[in-house]
C-alpha positions in Angstrom: -19.5 -25.0 20.3 -23.5 -24.8 20.1 -25.2 -21.7 18.8 -25.8 -20.3 22.1 -22.6 -20.3 23.1 -21.1 -18.5 19.6 -23.5 -16.0 20.8 -22.0 -14.6 24.3 -20.0 -12.2 24.7 -16.3 -11.9 26.9 -14.4 -9.2 27.8 -11.0 -8.7 25.8 -8.6 -6.2 26.5 -6.7 -5.2 24.0 -3.0 -4.7 24.0 -2.0 -3.5 20.3 -3.8 -3.2 16.9 -1.5 -5.6 14.3 -1.7 -5.9 10.6 -4.9 -6.0 8.5 -6.6 -2.8 11.0 -7.7 -5.7 13.5 -7.5 -5.3 17.4 -5.2 -8.5 19.2 -6.6 -9.7 22.7 -6.5 -13.5 24.6 -9.0 -15.1 25.2 -9.8 -16.4 29.1 -8.1 -19.7 27.9 -5.3 -17.5 26.1 -6.0 -18.4 22.6 -5.5 -14.9 20.7 -8.6 -13.1 19.0 -8.3 -10.3 16.3 -10.9 -7.4 16.9 -12.8 -5.4 14.6 -12.4 -2.0 15.1 -10.8 -2.1 18.7 -8.1 0.0 19.8 -5.3 -0.3 22.2 -5.5 -0.3 25.5 -9.5 -0.4 25.5 -11.5 -3.2 27.4 -14.4 -4.2 25.0 -17.2 -6.7 25.0 -17.0 -8.5 22.0 -19.1 -11.0 20.3 -17.3 -14.2 18.6 -17.3 -14.4 14.5 -15.2 -17.3 14.0 -13.0 -19.1 15.6 -10.4 -21.9 15.4 -7.8 -24.3 17.7 -5.4 -21.6 17.6 -7.3 -18.2 17.6 -10.6 -16.5 17.2 -12.2 -13.4 15.3 -14.4 -10.6 17.1 -16.9 -8.2 16.5 -16.9 -5.7 19.3 -20.2 -5.1 21.2 -20.2 -2.3 23.5 -16.7 -0.4 24.4 -16.1 -0.5 28.3 -12.7 1.6 28.2 -12.1 3.5 25.4 -9.1 5.0 23.8 -8.5 8.5 24.8 -7.7 8.7 21.1 -11.2 7.2 19.6 -13.2 9.3 17.6 -16.0 8.9 16.0 -16.0 7.9 12.0 -15.8 11.5 9.8 -17.2 10.1 7.0 -21.1 8.2 7.4 -20.5 5.4 5.7 -18.2 3.5 7.8 -21.5 3.2 9.8 -23.3 1.9 7.0 -20.8 -1.0 7.0 -18.4 0.4 4.3 -14.5 -1.7 4.1 -12.8 0.5 3.0 -11.2 2.8 5.6 -11.3 0.4 8.5 -9.4 3.2 10.8 -11.8 5.7 11.0 -12.5 5.3 14.5 -8.9 5.9 15.4 -7.4 10.1 15.3 -4.8 10.7 12.7 -2.4 11.0 15.1 -3.0 7.1 17.0 -3.7 6.0 12.8 0.2 6.7 12.5 1.5 5.7 15.4 -0.5 2.2 15.3 0.8 2.4 11.6 4.9 2.7 13.1 3.9 -0.1 15.5 3.1 -2.6 13.3 6.2 -2.2 10.2 8.7 -2.2 13.5 6.9 -5.3 14.3 6.7 -7.9 11.6 10.2 -5.9 11.5 11.2 -7.8 14.4 9.3 -11.0 14.3 9.4 -12.0 10.6 12.2 -10.5 10.0 14.4 -11.0 12.7 15.1 -8.0 13.6 17.0 -6.5 17.3 15.5 -3.6 17.9 15.2 -1.9 14.0 14.7 1.2 13.0 11.5 2.7 12.4 10.3 6.5 11.7 7.9 8.1 11.1 8.4 10.9 8.0 6.8 14.0 8.7 5.5 14.4 4.9 2.3 17.0 4.4 -0.1 14.5 2.7 -3.7 15.0 3.3 -6.1 12.9 4.4 -9.0 13.0 3.1 -10.3 14.0 -1.2 -6.9 12.8 -2.1 -6.5 9.6 -3.4 -6.9 9.9 -7.0 -7.4 5.8 -8.3 -10.4 4.6 -7.1 -12.1 0.8 -7.7 -15.3 0.3 -6.5 -18.0 -2.2 -7.5 -21.4 -2.9 -8.6 -24.3 -2.8 -6.0 -27.5 -4.9 -6.0 -29.6 -2.2 -6.3 -28.0 -1.0 -9.4 -25.1 1.6 -7.4 -21.7 0.8 -7.0 -19.6 1.0 -3.6 -17.0 -1.0 -1.5 -16.9 -4.2 0.2 -17.8 -5.3 3.6 -14.5 -5.8 5.6 -14.1 -9.4 4.4 -17.2 -10.2 2.6 -18.1 -10.1 -1.6 -21.1 -7.4 -0.1 -20.9 -4.5 -1.3 -22.6 -0.8 0.3 -23.8 1.3 -1.5 -21.7 4.5 -1.9 -22.6 8.4 -3.6 -19.5 10.0 -1.4 -16.1 9.0 -0.1 -14.7 11.0 2.6 -11.2 9.5 0.9 -11.3 10.8 -3.1 -10.8 13.2 -5.4 -13.2 15.6 -5.8 -13.9 14.5 -9.5 -14.4 11.0 -8.4 -17.0 11.6 -6.3 -18.8 13.8 -9.1 -19.1 10.7 -10.5 -20.0 8.8 -7.3 -24.0 8.6 -8.0 -24.5 8.3 -11.8 -22.2 5.2 -12.0 -23.3 1.7 -13.2 -21.7 -1.0 -14.0 -22.0 -4.6 -14.4 -18.6 -5.9 -11.8 -15.7 -3.5 -11.1 -14.7 -0.3 -12.5 -11.3 1.4 -11.9 -11.2 5.2 -12.0 -8.9 7.4 -12.3 -8.6 11.4 -12.3 -5.0 13.4 -13.0 -4.9 16.4 -10.5 -2.6 18.1 -13.6 -5.0 18.3 -16.3 -8.3 17.2 -15.2 -8.5 13.8 -17.4 -10.0 10.8 -16.0 -10.0 6.9 -17.7 -12.5 4.4 -16.0 -11.2 0.7 -16.9 -13.8 -1.9 -16.5 -14.2 -5.6 -17.9 -16.4 -6.4 -19.4 -17.2 -2.4 -20.4 -20.2 -1.9 -19.3 -20.3 1.6 -17.6 -22.9 4.2 -18.1 -23.0 7.9 -16.1 -19.9 8.8 -17.6 -19.3 11.7 -19.4 -17.9 11.6 -22.9 -14.8 13.3 -22.1 -13.4 10.4 -19.8 -11.2 6.9 -21.8 -12.6 4.0 -21.9 -10.4 0.7 -21.6 -7.1 -0.6 -20.1 -5.0 1.6 -22.9 -6.9 5.3 -22.2 -4.5 7.3 -20.8 -3.7 10.5 -18.2 -0.6 12.9 -17.9 0.3 13.8 -14.4 2.9 15.4 -12.5 5.2 13.9 -9.9 8.7 15.5 -8.5 9.0 18.5 -11.8 8.6 15.5 -14.0 5.0 15.0 -16.7 4.4 11.0 -16.1 2.4 9.4 -18.7 -0.5 6.5 -16.7 -2.5 3.7 -18.8 -5.2 2.7 -16.7 -3.7 -0.6 -17.1 -0.5 0.5 -15.3 -0.4 0.7 -11.7 -0.1 4.5 -10.1 0.2 5.0 -6.3 -3.3 6.3 -4.4 -2.5 10.2 -5.5 0.5 12.1 -6.7 1.0 13.7 -3.2 2.1 9.8 -2.4 4.2 9.6 -5.3 6.0 12.7 -4.7 6.5 11.6 -0.8 8.3 7.6 -1.9 10.1 10.2 -4.4 12.3 12.3 -1.6 12.1 9.2 0.2 13.6 6.9 -2.3 16.7 9.5 -3.0 17.3 9.9 0.5 17.6 6.5 1.0 19.6 5.7 -2.4 22.4 7.9 -0.8 25.5 9.9 -3.0 25.4 8.2 -6.3 29.4 9.3 -6.1 28.7 6.4 -3.2 27.1 3.8 -5.2 28.8 1.2 -7.4 29.5 0.2 -10.9 26.7 -0.1 -13.4 22.9 1.1 -13.6 20.3 2.2 -11.1 17.8 -0.5 -11.4 14.9 0.2 -10.5 12.7 -3.3 -10.4 9.2 -3.4 -10.1 9.3 -1.0 -11.9 5.9 0.5 -13.4 5.9 3.3 -15.3 9.3 4.6 -14.4 8.1 6.3 -11.6 11.1 6.7 -9.7 13.9 6.0 -12.7 12.2 9.1 -14.3 12.9 10.8 -11.1 15.7 10.2 -9.5 19.5 11.7 -11.2 20.7 8.9 -12.5 23.7 8.2 -14.9 21.9 5.2 -16.6 18.7 3.4 -15.4 16.9 0.0 -16.5 13.7 -0.5 -15.7 12.5 -4.4 -14.8 8.4 -4.9 -15.3 6.4 -7.5 -16.2 3.2 -5.5 -17.2 3.6 -4.6 -20.5 1.2 -0.9 -20.8 3.0 0.1 -17.7 6.8 -0.7 -20.1 5.3 1.4 -22.8 4.6 4.3 -20.0 7.9 4.0 -19.0 10.1 3.9 -22.8 7.0 6.8 -22.9 8.1 8.6 -20.1 12.1 7.9 -20.0 12.5 8.9 -23.5 14.8 11.7 -22.2 16.9 9.4 -19.9 19.6 6.6 -20.4 17.5 4.1 -20.0 16.7 0.3 -21.0 12.8 -0.8 -20.3 12.9 -4.7 -19.7 9.5 -6.5 -20.4 10.3 -9.3 -17.8 9.4 -10.5 -14.3 11.4 -10.0 -11.8 12.9 -13.0 -11.7 12.5 -13.5 -14.6 15.5 -11.4 -15.5 18.5 -12.2 -16.0 21.1 -9.3 -13.3 23.4 -7.5 -14.1 26.1 -5.0 -11.5 24.3 -2.3 -10.9 24.9 1.1 -9.0 21.7 0.9 -6.8 18.9 -1.1 -6.9 15.2 0.2 -6.2 12.7 -2.5 -5.6 9.0 -1.5 -5.9 7.2 -5.2 -5.2 3.1 -6.0 -5.3 2.0 -7.1 -1.6 3.6 -10.3 -2.1 7.1 -8.4 -2.1 10.2 -9.7 -3.2 9.8 -13.1 -1.9 13.1 -15.7 -2.2 13.6 -15.4 -6.6 13.1 -11.8 -6.3 16.3 -11.6 -3.9 17.9 -14.0 -5.1 18.0 -12.1 -8.2 18.9 -8.8 -6.9 21.4 -10.0 -4.7 23.6 -11.6 -7.2 23.9 -7.4 -9.1 25.9 -7.0 -6.3 24.6 -4.0 -5.2 26.2 -1.5 -2.6 22.8 -0.8 -2.0 18.7 -1.9 -2.3 16.2 0.1 -1.9 12.8 -1.7 -0.8 8.9 0.2 -0.9 7.1 -2.0 0.7 2.8 -2.1 0.9 2.8 -4.8 2.5 4.1 -5.0 6.8 4.3 -8.9 5.8 6.1 -9.3 3.1 8.3 -6.1 4.4 9.3 -9.0 7.0 9.9 -11.7 5.3 11.6 -9.3 3.2 13.9 -8.1 5.3 15.0 -11.9 6.5 15.9 -12.6 3.2 17.6 -10.0 2.5 19.6 -9.8 6.0 20.7 -14.0 5.2 21.7 -12.9 2.0 24.8 -10.0 2.8 22.1 -6.6 3.5 22.1 -4.8 6.3 18.8 -2.9 7.3 20.4 0.9 8.6 16.4 2.3 8.7 13.6 1.8 7.4 10.6 5.5 6.7 6.7 4.8 7.7 4.7 7.2 4.9 1.1 6.9 5.5 0.4 7.6 2.4 -3.6 5.4 3.6 -5.0 7.5 5.7 -8.1 6.0 7.8 -7.0 2.3 6.9 -4.4 -0.1 7.5 -2.2 -0.3 4.6 1.0 2.2 4.7 4.4 2.9 2.7 7.7 1.3 4.0 10.4 2.8 2.7 13.3 1.2 3.8 17.2 1.1 2.6 19.7 -2.6 3.4 23.7 -1.7 2.7 25.2 -4.7 2.1 27.6 -6.2 4.4 30.6 -6.3 3.5 30.9 -2.6 2.4 29.9 -1.9 6.1 32.3 -2.9 7.3 34.8 -1.8 4.8 
């Protein structure tokens, strides 16, 4: 293909928005084209930026027919190329509709589940100034910022629409060699920053530094210690929403089987510390998170097992919560969790594609999906959290 043809524009009608936030359309030759920044039903003139035999990627040159709920992105960094928020051009209610559609399609296409019960959770999560954990990278001229989509280039910023005000306040003065994770507590105002190597400047002496620096955060009435090296949700409000949905998904503890509640990929013990259970077992591979979990569960009947889920020796369980990373459970994780013979497995997924794959594996292993709750944990982005309830099939038929 010549450069002249590569720069030519093509008019495309967008069918839907798919995982990763791109609009999906069809080229005149029938190939799928993924269009950055396009919305369902729109007709856009696009320029091809990458293509293969089976598909192409493109960017919008002109919008010929706009979606009625297309809006001007509220953050000026979007027009400068910042890739942190990729759905700001959609009104908030449309963003949520898109995410529900992405989750449903993944369960149908990858999970092979017919007409899954997918529902949007009606929780009042703030869409701006709320993220309490943020990762920024060093720019070329000394500041920090976010990478462009599908690029290593950094767009330097001094403001961020979704960042907690305490984090936004430090962005302009912060200097770092590579990347830095910043986290603030909404409960105490404590802040930590972690960069390897630790060559940061522009932070006050009150900011804890390094992987072992900690904050105290409050979720569902519980005070939790969170180390910089431990994973935590994007905000305590999101964590509280997930705790509430996981509690509902687990159902009445009287209907669980015998054995403890297993909190797989349990991190700092978020669910184990906030959900009533006779006994909990946290399985987590991150040493810092395990230390946090032991601290957070010191007043509970609990065990913390420092192990990957795949290498953990399963035991009979009353119920299972699994909150894996973006890769999901995969076959090895599903095999271990199914071996607990738990009547209920609640899967917390942060990636629709891995949810679909895991759902298929769980169904093949004897569990049926009852329903899936979609939580809009990352407003203005395509990212989403989903809480799915799987019930052992023989239990359903009994």
